[in-house]
C-alpha positions in Angstrom: -51.4 0.6 -90.1 -49.6 3.9 -89.8 -50.0 4.8 -93.5 -49.3 8.5 -93.2 -45.6 8.1 -92.4 -42.8 8.3 -94.9 -40.2 6.1 -93.2 -36.5 7.0 -93.7 -34.4 3.9 -94.5 -30.8 4.2 -93.5 -28.9 2.1 -96.1 -25.5 3.0 -94.5 -26.0 0.9 -91.3 -26.8 -2.8 -91.1 -30.2 -3.8 -89.7 -31.1 -7.2 -88.2 -34.4 -7.6 -90.1 -32.6 -7.1 -93.4 -29.7 -9.4 -92.4 -32.0 -12.2 -91.4 -33.8 -11.7 -94.7 -30.4 -12.1 -96.5 -29.6 -15.3 -94.5 -32.9 -16.9 -95.4 -32.5 -16.1 -99.1 -34.6 -13.0 -99.4 -34.0 -10.0 -101.6 -35.0 -7.1 -99.2 -31.5 -6.1 -98.1 -28.8 -3.7 -99.0 -25.0 -4.0 -99.6 -24.2 -3.1 -95.9 -26.5 -5.8 -94.7 -24.8 -8.4 -96.9 -21.4 -7.1 -96.0 -22.0 -7.4 -92.2 -24.1 -10.6 -92.7 -21.1 -12.2 -94.5 -18.8 -11.0 -91.6 -21.1 -12.6 -89.1 -21.2 -15.9 -91.1 -17.5 -15.9 -91.3 -17.2 -15.9 -87.5 -20.4 -17.9 -86.9 -21.2 -20.0 -90.0 -24.2 -21.7 -88.3 -26.1 -18.4 -88.2 -27.6 -19.5 -91.6 -29.0 -22.7 -90.0 -30.2 -20.7 -87.0 -32.1 -18.3 -89.3 -33.6 -21.1 -91.4 -34.6 -23.4 -88.5 -36.0 -20.4 -86.6 -38.2 -19.6 -89.6 -39.3 -23.2 -89.9 -40.2 -23.2 -86.2 -42.5 -20.2 -86.9 -44.4 -22.3 -89.5 -44.7 -25.4 -87.3 -45.8 -23.4 -84.2 -48.3 -21.4 -86.1 -49.8 -24.5 -87.7 -50.0 -26.2 -84.3 -51.8 -23.2 -82.8 -54.3 -22.9 -85.7 -55.0 -26.7 -85.5 -55.5 -26.2 -81.7 -58.2 -23.7 -82.4 -56.4 -20.4 -82.0 -57.8 -17.8 -84.4 -55.9 -14.7 -83.3 -52.2 -14.0 -83.5 -50.1 -11.1 -82.2 -46.7 -11.4 -84.0 -44.1 -9.0 -82.4 -40.8 -8.4 -84.2 -42.3 -9.6 -87.5 -39.2 -8.9 -89.6 -39.4 -8.7 -93.4 -42.0 -10.8 -95.2 -40.7 -13.9 -96.9 -42.5 -17.2 -97.6 -45.1 -18.7 -95.2 -45.7 -15.6 -93.0 -47.8 -16.1 -89.9 -51.1 -15.1 -91.6 -50.4 -17.4 -94.5 -49.8 -20.5 -92.4 -52.7 -19.7 -90.0 -55.2 -18.9 -92.7 -54.3 -22.0 -94.6 -55.7 -23.9 -91.7 -58.4 -21.4 -90.7 -59.2 -18.7 -93.2 -61.0 -16.7 -90.5 -57.8 -16.1 -88.5 -56.9 -12.6 -87.6 -53.2 -11.5 -87.4 -51.6 -8.3 -86.1 -48.0 -7.8 -87.0 -45.7 -5.5 -85.0 -42.3 -4.1 -85.9 -40.4 -0.8 -85.7 -38.2 -1.2 -88.7 -38.8 1.4 -91.5 -38.3 -1.2 -94.3 -40.8 -3.5 -92.7 -43.2 -0.6 -92.7 -42.6 -0.1 -96.4 -43.4 -3.8 -97.0 -46.4 -3.8 -94.7 -48.8 -3.9 -97.7 -47.3 -7.3 -98.6 -48.3 -8.5 -95.1 -51.8 -7.0 -95.3 -53.2 -9.5 -97.7 -55.7 -11.5 -95.8 -58.3 -14.1 -96.8 -61.7 -12.5 -97.1 -63.0 -14.0 -93.9 -59.9 -13.1 -91.8 -57.9 -9.9 -91.2 -54.4 -8.7 -90.9 -53.0 -5.4 -89.6 -49.6 -3.9 -88.9 -48.5 -1.8 -85.9 -45.4 0.4 -86.1 -44.2 0.0 -82.4 -41.4 -1.1 -80.2 -41.4 -4.2 -78.0 -40.3 -2.0 -75.1 -43.8 -0.4 -75.2 -46.1 -3.3 -74.6 -49.2 -1.3 -73.7 -49.0 0.7 -77.0 -48.9 -2.7 -78.8 -51.8 -4.1 -76.9 -53.9 -1.0 -77.4 -53.2 -1.1 -81.2 -53.8 -4.8 -81.4 -57.2 -4.4 -79.7 -58.5 -2.7 -82.9 -58.2 -5.9 -84.8 -58.1 -8.7 -82.1 -60.6 -9.4 -79.3 -58.3 -9.5 -76.3 -61.1 -11.2 -74.3 -60.6 -14.3 -76.4 -57.5 -16.5 -76.7 -54.6 -15.0 -78.6 -51.3 -16.5 -79.7 -48.4 -14.2 -78.7 -45.5 -14.8 -81.1 -42.2 -13.5 -79.9 -39.6 -14.9 -82.2 -36.0 -13.7 -82.1 -37.0 -10.4 -80.4 -36.2 -10.6 -76.7 -32.5 -10.7 -77.3 -32.8 -7.1 -78.3 -33.9 -6.3 -74.7 -30.5 -6.5 -72.9 -31.7 -6.1 -69.3 -33.1 -9.4 -68.0 -35.6 -7.8 -65.6 -37.0 -5.6 -68.3 -37.2 -8.5 -70.7 -39.2 -10.7 -68.3 -41.3 -7.7 -67.3 -42.3 -7.1 -71.0 -43.4 -10.7 -71.6 -45.3 -10.7 -68.3 -47.1 -7.5 -69.3 -48.3 -9.2 -72.5 -49.3 -12.4 -70.8 -51.2 -10.7 -68.0 -53.3 -8.9 -70.6 -54.3 -12.1 -72.4 -57.1 -14.5 -71.3 -56.9 -18.1 -70.3 -56.4 -20.3 -73.2 -53.9 -18.0 -74.9 -50.5 -19.2 -76.0 -47.0 -17.8 -76.3 -44.4 -19.0 -78.8 -41.0 -17.6 -78.1 -37.5 -18.3 -79.4 -34.2 -16.6 -79.1 -30.4 -17.0 -79.5 -28.1 -19.0 -77.2 -24.4 -19.7 -77.1 -24.5 -23.2 -75.8 -24.2 -25.2 -79.0 -21.3 -23.4 -80.7 -19.7 -21.8 -77.7 -18.5 -18.2 -78.1 -18.9 -18.0 -81.9 -22.3 -16.3 -81.7 -21.1 -13.8 -79.1 -18.0 -13.0 -81.1 -20.2 -12.5 -84.2 -22.6 -10.2 -82.2 -19.6 -8.1 -81.1 -18.3 -7.8 -84.7 -21.7 -6.7 -85.9 -22.0 -4.2 -83.1 -18.7 -2.6 -84.1 -20.2 -2.2 -87.6 -23.3 -0.3 -86.4 -25.7 -3.1 -85.3 -27.6 -2.5 -82.0 -26.6 -4.7 -79.1 -28.1 -8.2 -78.7 -27.8 -10.7 -75.8 -27.6 -14.5 -76.0 -29.5 -16.1 -73.1 -29.1 -19.6 -71.8 -31.9 -22.2 -72.4 -32.7 -21.9 -68.7 -33.1 -18.2 -69.0 -35.3 -18.6 -72.1 -37.4 -21.2 -70.2 -38.0 -18.6 -67.5 -40.1 -16.6 -70.0 -42.6 -19.4 -69.8 -43.1 -19.3 -66.0 -46.8 -19.9 -65.2 -47.6 -21.4 -68.6 -48.2 -25.0 -69.5 -45.4 -26.0 -71.9 -46.4 -27.9 -75.0 -44.2 -31.0 -75.5 -41.2 -31.2 -76.0 -40.8 -28.1 -73.8 -37.9 -25.7 -74.3 -35.6 -27.1 -76.9 -33.4 -26.0 -79.8 -35.6 -24.7 -82.6 -34.6 -27.5 -85.0 -36.0 -30.1 -82.6 -39.3 -28.6 -81.8 -41.7 -31.1 -83.4 -39.6 -31.4 -86.6 -41.0 -32.8 -89.8 -40.1 -36.5 -90.1 -37.2 -37.2 -92.5 -35.1 -40.3 -93.4 -32.1 -38.6 -91.8 -33.0 -38.8 -88.2 -33.0 -36.0 -85.7 -31.8 -32.6 -87.0 -28.7 -31.1 -85.4 -29.0 -28.6 -82.6 -28.6 -24.9 -83.4 -28.0 -21.9 -81.2 -31.6 -20.8 -80.8 -34.0 -22.3 -78.2 -37.8 -22.1 -78.3 -40.9 -23.2 -76.6 -44.7 -22.9 -76.8 -46.8 -22.4 -73.7 -50.5 -22.2 -72.9 -51.9 -19.8 -70.3 -54.1 -21.9 -67.9 
């Protein structure tokens, strides 16, 4: 962890990690995040469901991976800690699991100590880095993870921040090329196929209030991230329908975020 830094938190501009924290019921956000978050929900009310179902997908995917024998996790775009963080879910199944979190948000750095609470037999670490620098992330992760053994690459809600398609696919390929056979990638990101233009209009409104740009990709474009991987059933689907918990109410509704989990042969 980069403990020597004294990160500067700008409370005058909204930040995606803090807005998502607000939408899932967290307390690590500021008035500007709530103001812009409310503006987004006014345009795109289903963002609340997107946020909560995306968080639930993280838990189900992590549990699947731990039960499949994965003991190393590289979680990029961690966001702010809430309930059932990756290390908590993984170490509940396998206490020896090792998790490296990666984010470049100053407030996440401030809260990194909350993430660095591992079981005695496992390990957690935090890297202050940007997804656009995959080699820096891999070099840092190698201090905690054995990159010659299978790793679960977790890229949840992060690639929409990389606007250029070629750059986005290249970043994911860089990570996957560095990981051995038997590794997995869990990825989800926003779409505009369920509720039409609402999400894009909300993104535009947030950008006008200081948010960085974000791109919605189609499910087909999201599926392309998994090229060369063996997709786990049910393939690339809306996050609410990836191996959902059984309820008396039938299949959950689709939301504008699609996901998948793939294994490197």
